[in-house]
C-alpha positions as CSV (number, residue, x, y, z in Angstrom):
1,M,-17.7,4.0,15.8
2,T,-17.2,5.1,12.2
3,A,-14.2,3.6,10.5
4,L,-11.5,5.8,9.1
5,L,-11.6,4.1,5.7
6,E,-14.2,1.7,4.2
7,V,-13.6,0.1,0.8
8,E,-16.5,-1.9,-0.6
9,A,-16.2,-4.2,-3.6
10,L,-13.5,-2.1,-5.3
11,S,-12.6,-3.0,-8.9
12,V,-10.2,-1.2,-11.2
13,H,-10.1,-2.4,-14.9
14,F,-8.1,-1.1,-17.8
15,P,-8.9,-1.6,-21.5
16,H,-6.1,-3.4,-23.3
17,V,-5.6,-3.9,-27.0
18,S,-3.1,-6.5,-28.3
19,G,-2.0,-7.5,-31.7
20,V,-1.9,-5.5,-34.9
21,W,-4.7,-4.5,-37.3
22,P,-6.7,-6.3,-38.6
23,R,-6.3,-8.9,-35.9
24,R,-6.4,-6.6,-32.9
25,R,-7.9,-8.1,-29.7
26,R,-9.6,-6.1,-27.1
27,Q,-9.3,-7.3,-23.6
28,T,-9.8,-6.1,-20.0
29,L,-6.9,-6.0,-17.5
30,R,-8.4,-6.6,-14.1
31,A,-5.9,-4.9,-11.8
32,V,-8.1,-5.0,-8.7
33,E,-11.2,-7.1,-8.4
34,R,-13.9,-6.7,-5.8
35,V,-11.7,-5.9,-2.8
36,S,-13.4,-4.9,0.5
37,L,-11.7,-3.9,3.7
38,T,-11.8,-1.3,6.5
39,M,-9.3,0.7,8.5
40,Q,-9.7,2.3,11.9
41,E,-8.3,5.6,13.2
42,G,-4.6,5.4,13.8
43,E,-4.2,1.9,12.4
44,T,-1.4,0.7,10.1
45,L,-2.8,-1.7,7.5
46,A,-0.1,-3.3,5.3
47,L,-0.9,-4.3,1.7
48,V,1.4,-7.1,0.5
49,G,1.8,-9.3,-2.5
50,E,4.0,-9.9,-5.5
51,S,4.7,-7.3,-8.2
52,G,1.6,-7.1,-10.3
53,S,-0.8,-8.0,-7.5
54,G,-2.6,-4.6,-7.7
55,K,-1.2,-3.0,-4.5
56,S,-0.2,0.3,-6.0
57,T,-3.4,0.6,-8.1
58,F,-5.4,0.0,-5.0
59,G,-3.4,2.7,-3.1
60,S,-3.8,5.2,-5.9
61,V,-7.6,4.9,-5.7
62,V,-7.6,5.4,-2.0
63,A,-5.4,8.5,-2.4
64,G,-7.8,9.9,-4.9
65,L,-5.4,9.7,-7.9
66,R,-7.5,7.2,-9.8
67,R,-11.2,6.5,-10.1
68,P,-12.4,3.0,-9.6
69,T,-14.3,1.0,-12.3
70,A,-16.7,-0.2,-9.7
71,G,-17.2,-0.2,-5.9
72,S,-16.9,2.6,-3.4
73,V,-14.4,4.2,-1.0
74,R,-15.6,6.1,2.0
75,F,-13.5,8.2,4.4
76,R,-15.0,8.6,7.8
77,G,-18.4,7.7,6.4
78,R,-18.3,10.0,3.4
79,P,-17.5,9.3,-0.2
80,L,-14.1,10.4,-1.4
81,G,-13.9,13.9,-2.8
82,G,-13.5,17.4,-1.4
83,A,-12.6,17.4,2.3
84,A,-12.3,13.6,2.4
85,E,-9.6,13.5,-0.2
86,R,-7.8,16.4,1.4
87,A,-7.4,14.4,4.6
88,I,-5.5,11.6,2.6
89,Q,-1.9,12.1,1.4
90,I,0.5,9.8,-0.4
91,V,4.2,9.1,-0.1
92,F,5.7,7.6,-3.3
93,Q,8.4,5.0,-3.8
94,D,11.0,7.2,-5.5
95,P,11.3,10.6,-3.7
96,F,13.5,12.0,-6.5
97,S,10.9,11.7,-9.2
98,A,8.2,12.8,-6.8
99,L,9.8,16.1,-6.0
100,D,10.0,19.0,-8.5
101,P,13.8,19.7,-9.0
102,R,13.1,23.4,-9.7
103,M,11.5,24.1,-6.4
104,P,13.3,24.7,-3.0
105,V,12.3,22.5,-0.1
106,S,10.3,25.3,1.5
107,D,8.0,25.5,-1.6
108,L,7.8,21.8,-2.0
109,I,6.5,21.3,1.5
110,A,4.2,24.2,1.4
111,E,2.8,23.2,-2.1
112,P,-0.3,21.3,-0.7
113,L,-1.2,24.4,1.4
114,V,-0.8,26.7,-1.7
115,I,-3.2,24.4,-3.7
116,R,-5.7,24.6,-0.8
117,R,-5.1,28.3,-0.3
118,A,-4.4,27.7,3.3
119,G,-2.7,30.4,5.3
120,T,-0.5,33.3,4.3
121,R,2.9,32.9,2.7
122,T,4.6,33.6,6.1
123,E,2.4,31.0,7.8
124,R,3.2,28.4,5.1
125,R,6.9,29.1,5.5
126,A,6.6,28.7,9.2
127,R,4.7,25.4,8.7
128,A,7.5,24.1,6.4
129,A,10.2,25.1,8.9
130,A,8.4,23.2,11.7
131,L,7.9,20.1,9.5
132,V,11.6,20.1,8.4
133,E,12.5,19.9,12.0
134,Q,10.0,17.1,12.7
135,V,11.4,14.9,10.0
136,G,15.0,15.3,11.2
137,L,16.4,17.7,8.6
138,P,18.5,20.9,9.3
139,A,16.9,24.3,9.2
140,D,19.0,25.3,6.2
141,A,17.3,22.6,4.1
142,L,14.4,25.0,3.4
143,N,16.5,26.9,0.9
144,R,18.1,24.0,-0.9
145,Y,16.9,21.8,-3.8
146,P,16.2,18.1,-4.0
147,H,19.4,17.2,-5.9
148,E,21.4,18.5,-2.9
149,F,20.1,15.7,-0.7
150,S,20.6,11.9,-0.3
151,G,17.8,9.5,-1.1
152,G,16.9,9.1,2.6
153,Q,16.8,12.9,3.1
154,R,14.6,13.3,0.0
155,Q,12.2,10.8,1.4
156,R,12.1,12.8,4.6
157,I,11.1,15.9,2.5
158,A,8.4,13.9,0.8
159,I,7.1,12.8,4.2
160,A,7.1,16.4,5.4
161,R,5.1,17.5,2.3
162,A,2.6,14.8,3.0
163,L,2.2,16.0,6.6
164,A,1.7,19.7,5.6
165,P,-2.1,19.6,5.3
166,D,-2.4,17.7,8.6
167,P,-3.9,14.4,7.1
168,A,-5.6,11.6,8.9
169,L,-4.4,8.9,6.5
170,I,-1.2,8.5,4.5
171,V,-0.8,6.0,1.7
172,A,2.8,4.9,1.8
173,D,3.5,3.2,-1.5
174,E,6.8,1.2,-1.1
175,P,8.4,4.2,0.7
176,L,11.5,2.3,1.7
177,S,12.3,0.1,-1.4
178,A,14.4,2.8,-3.2
179,L,16.6,3.4,-0.1
180,D,19.7,1.8,1.2
181,V,19.1,-0.8,3.9
182,S,20.9,1.3,6.5
183,V,18.5,4.2,5.7
184,Q,15.4,2.1,5.7
185,S,15.3,1.6,9.4
186,Q,15.7,5.4,10.0
187,I,12.7,6.2,7.8
188,L,10.7,3.3,9.3
189,N,11.4,4.7,12.8
190,L,10.5,8.2,11.7
191,L,7.1,6.9,10.3
192,K,6.4,5.2,13.6
193,S,7.3,8.2,15.7
194,I,5.1,10.5,13.6
195,Q,2.2,8.1,13.9
196,E,2.5,8.1,17.6
197,R,2.5,11.9,17.9
198,R,-0.3,12.4,15.4
199,A,-2.5,9.3,15.6
200,L,-2.1,8.9,11.9
201,G,-3.4,6.0,9.9
202,Y,-1.1,4.3,7.3
203,L,-2.0,2.2,4.3
204,F,1.5,0.8,4.0
205,I,2.2,-0.9,0.6
206,S,5.2,-3.1,0.6
207,H,6.7,-6.4,-0.6
208,D,9.2,-6.5,2.4
209,L,7.5,-8.7,4.9
210,G,10.2,-8.0,7.5
211,V,9.3,-4.3,7.5
212,V,5.6,-5.2,7.5
213,H,6.0,-7.4,10.6
214,H,7.7,-4.5,12.4
215,L,5.2,-1.8,11.5
216,A,1.7,-3.2,10.7
217,D,-1.2,-3.7,13.0
218,R,-3.0,-5.8,10.3
219,V,-2.0,-7.3,7.0
220,A,-4.0,-7.7,3.8
221,V,-2.6,-10.0,1.1
222,L,-3.4,-9.4,-2.5
223,Y,-3.0,-11.9,-5.3
224,L,-3.9,-11.1,-8.9
225,G,-6.0,-8.2,-7.7
226,R,-8.0,-10.3,-5.2
227,L,-7.9,-10.1,-1.5
228,V,-6.9,-13.6,-0.4
229,E,-6.2,-13.1,3.3
230,I,-6.5,-10.3,5.9
231,A,-5.6,-10.7,9.6
232,P,-3.9,-9.1,12.6
233,A,-0.2,-9.0,11.9
234,S,0.7,-11.2,14.9
235,D,-1.8,-13.9,13.8
236,L,-0.8,-13.8,10.1
237,F,2.9,-14.2,10.8
238,A,2.5,-16.8,13.5
239,R,0.0,-19.0,11.5
240,P,-0.8,-17.9,7.9
241,S,-4.0,-19.5,6.6
242,H,-3.9,-19.1,2.8
243,P,-1.4,-21.2,0.9
244,Y,-0.2,-18.0,-1.0
245,T,0.5,-16.2,2.3
246,Q,2.4,-19.3,3.5
247,A,4.5,-19.4,0.4
248,L,5.4,-15.7,0.7
249,L,6.5,-16.1,4.3
250,E,8.5,-19.2,3.6
251,A,10.3,-17.5,0.7
252,V,11.8,-14.9,3.1
253,P,15.6,-15.6,3.6
254,R,16.7,-16.1,7.2
255,I,20.2,-15.5,8.5
256,G,22.0,-18.8,9.1
257,G,19.1,-21.0,7.9
258,G,18.3,-19.9,4.4
259,R,14.7,-20.4,3.5
260,R,12.2,-22.6,5.3
261,R,11.4,-25.9,3.7
262,G,7.9,-25.9,2.4
263,R,5.8,-24.3,-0.3
264,V,7.7,-22.5,-3.0
265,L,6.1,-20.5,-5.8
266,K,7.8,-22.1,-8.8
267,S,5.7,-20.6,-11.6
268,E,4.9,-17.0,-12.6
269,M,1.7,-15.2,-11.6
270,P,-1.0,-15.6,-14.4
271,S,-1.8,-12.6,-16.5
272,P,-4.5,-10.3,-15.2
273,L,-5.8,-10.2,-18.8
274,D,-6.8,-13.8,-18.5
275,P,-7.2,-14.8,-14.8
276,P,-7.8,-18.5,-14.1
277,P,-11.3,-19.7,-13.3
278,G,-12.3,-20.6,-9.8
279,C,-9.6,-19.7,-7.3
280,V,-7.1,-17.6,-9.2
281,F,-4.3,-19.1,-7.1
282,H,-5.1,-22.8,-8.0
283,P,-2.5,-23.1,-10.9
284,R,0.3,-22.5,-8.3
285,C,-1.3,-24.0,-5.2
286,P,-0.1,-27.3,-3.7
287,K,-3.5,-27.9,-2.2
288,A,-5.6,-27.4,-5.3
289,Q,-8.5,-29.8,-5.9
290,A,-11.3,-30.0,-8.5
291,I,-13.4,-27.5,-6.6
292,C,-10.6,-24.9,-6.7
293,R,-10.6,-24.9,-10.5
294,S,-14.3,-24.2,-10.8
295,E,-15.6,-22.3,-7.7
296,P,-14.1,-19.1,-6.3
297,P,-13.7,-19.4,-2.5
298,A,-15.3,-16.8,-0.3
299,L,-13.3,-14.7,2.1
300,A,-14.2,-16.3,5.4
301,P,-12.7,-16.8,8.9
302,A,-10.1,-19.5,9.3
303,P,-11.1,-22.3,11.7
304,G,-10.9,-21.1,15.3
305,R,-9.7,-17.6,14.2
306,P,-12.6,-15.2,13.8
307,F,-10.4,-12.2,12.9
308,Q,-8.3,-14.0,10.3
309,L,-10.1,-14.2,7.0
310,A,-8.9,-16.2,4.0
311,A,-10.3,-17.0,0.6
312,C,-9.4,-20.7,0.4
313,H,-11.5,-23.9,0.3
314,F,-8.8,-25.7,2.4
315,K,-7.8,-23.2,5.1
316,D,-5.1,-24.3,7.6
């Protein structure tokens, strides 16, 4: 069966110039480095990692907003572009900046259909009205403007707009982090109910592991632009294999017990302008040995867990 999304050896590099003339230094910022993964129809794949790990850059390439430096992205067996890109939509972190304040909600939701010249104005208006109802907004929202809504309501509008062209995959880039905690659960439940009705796939980008545990089927962990672990969510949360994943989970506060005792990330992530040799995590890793400083580990199954892949010389 053809996968919904296939990403092969994807790299995204940016030229960077530091210093002042005449001592300018040209470098390459390696935001994403040779990441490969697949997604199936109707699956939720969560992409997690610290800020600066390359999650949003990866998502923007999948959504067709940025071209990769190297590698390929295939949607249902075809390269991105044309019909493939039209079947992928994105929901951004900040709904207020993502919505044009000069447009009423009806026009905001119908905008993707206008761009694609799909349907008549009456049909697009009817489509917007149906989507407003689906995302839990009142019918009179169609004639109002973004500034008249709360943050959670604006994110519902953004979700409705993403649904307008009937996509098969939505890239959700930190869609809950700009919202109040009380509203986050409402939007999360909305995303799950929409997925059940439409068999949508989600590439869910987040730093909130609690949300990821609730929503994701599988989890991919990025560190300094590299994929260091990918596994079914139940396996990863029950028994993380990579030391970085273990540290992320142990850093999550728990009511009544604080954090777990164990690995704590004490230093900052290295600069993607000058990544460490060998395993890029070795400067912060409690398990690091000589081989880690010289030889990059391959992404391979953890012992006894064929579906849990980790890039570590000393997997748990």
